C-alpha positions, 0 to 999 in steps of 0.5 A: 326396889331395894329400899322394899327390903331396908331403909338407910336408919335400919342399915345404919342401925346394924353398922354398929353390930359385928357378928361372932365368931367363938370357935372357928378358925379365921383365915389367913387373909387379913380382914377387918375383925379384932383377933380372940387371941391373947398376946396381939398388938395393933402393929403395922401387919400390911395391905389390903386392896381399897374397897368402896365404902372402907373407912378413907381413914385406914388409906396409906395416902401417901402409898396412894400418892407414890403409887395412886392406887389406894391400899388400907394399912391392916394390923395384927389384931385384925384377921378376916373370918369368912360368913355364909348364910344360907337360905332355904329356898324350898316351897313351904318357905312361899308361905302365906301364898300370894292371897292370903290377908296377911301381912306381907312383912310376915311371908316366910320366904321375904323375912328370912331375905331380911334377916340373910342381907342384915347378917349380911350387912353386918358381915361386910361393914365390918370387913368380912368375906361375905356369901349368900346361897339360896338352897333348893332341892339338894344343893346350890341354888343362886349364889352372891359373892363372895363380897368384902366391904361396905360399897358392896351392899347394894348388889347385895339388896338387889340380888336379894329383890331377885330371888323367889321361893320354889320346890323341895328342899333336902335340907340333909343334902344341900347342907353336905352339899355345900361343906363340899363347894361353898368355899372356906369355912367360915361362921355358917349361918342357915336361916330356914323353916326346918320342914325337910323329911331328909332332916339336917343332922347329916348337913350340920355334922357335914358343915361342922366337919369341915369346920364352920361354926354354924348358926341355925335360926329356924324361921315360923309362920305363927299360922304354922305354931298355932294353924286356923282350922277345924273339923274335916278338911284334906291337907296337900303337901306343897313340895310333894302334893301328897296329901294327908285327910284329917279330923281337927278338933279342940283335943288334935290342935292340943296334939299338933301344938305340944308335937310343933312345942316338941320338936323345937325342941329336939332340934335346939337340943341338938344344936347345943349338944354339938355346939351350933347355935340355935333360935327359933324366930315367928315371922310375926316377931319384928325381922330388925328385933331378932339382930338387935336383941335376940341374936345378941341375946345367942351370943351370935351378935354384939 
């Protein structure tokens, strides 16, 4: 079932990439990430346990012969990074609903899971400590990891296939809860449609206050940007069930479009002012393009 998310050729393309963390402090645990610090060298520093999928060329075979247990050699430049991928699991991410005549690959939650899986795989391949979490309500709903090593990818993809969206997400409360309970600070990538009445600013502050470098991937479907609606309608909030009567004409659609663009611009400006990354994403854009090109241009992947 995992091949529904990724095929082998796509995984191979992702393995050429690395996640970029310019501000976050690296951890004390050694990994395979090259430090940004100057003055370091490739002198031997330490060992760590071999993890399935690690490069066999890094195994100390002399030590293996003595202890009958594989260890990888690490060097001074190589440091560990904690990577946290947070996915909004609210009912608003379940769009389009089952039965809608649209491409399944444009489904918001499914699209978000693909982005999460790709980012996590990149981190696993480069030796980072990776955790992937689904947020629901005002807290952590489901969590995978933390784990390290490319051999963990299959288990991750199986776990992602089992996830579903539903209910409300208080993004502020969820991010604040994760800042408190999510573990060692690191690079924290949030994937959400941002449709949370409580907002996100306090949660963003909580994550950054704990020392996280934050990136926000704002995912919306094309129908949410250009709604194919007209006439007198009753709109129902998919999370709360609250109704709203509206009349949709050309003027209303223009107003909606302007306000949506202003909303995204406001989030982008807030993130820029707080030194956080921001990328607006539409599910009509192939997710591979987002990872291989858009995130590289945004400086979150290299």
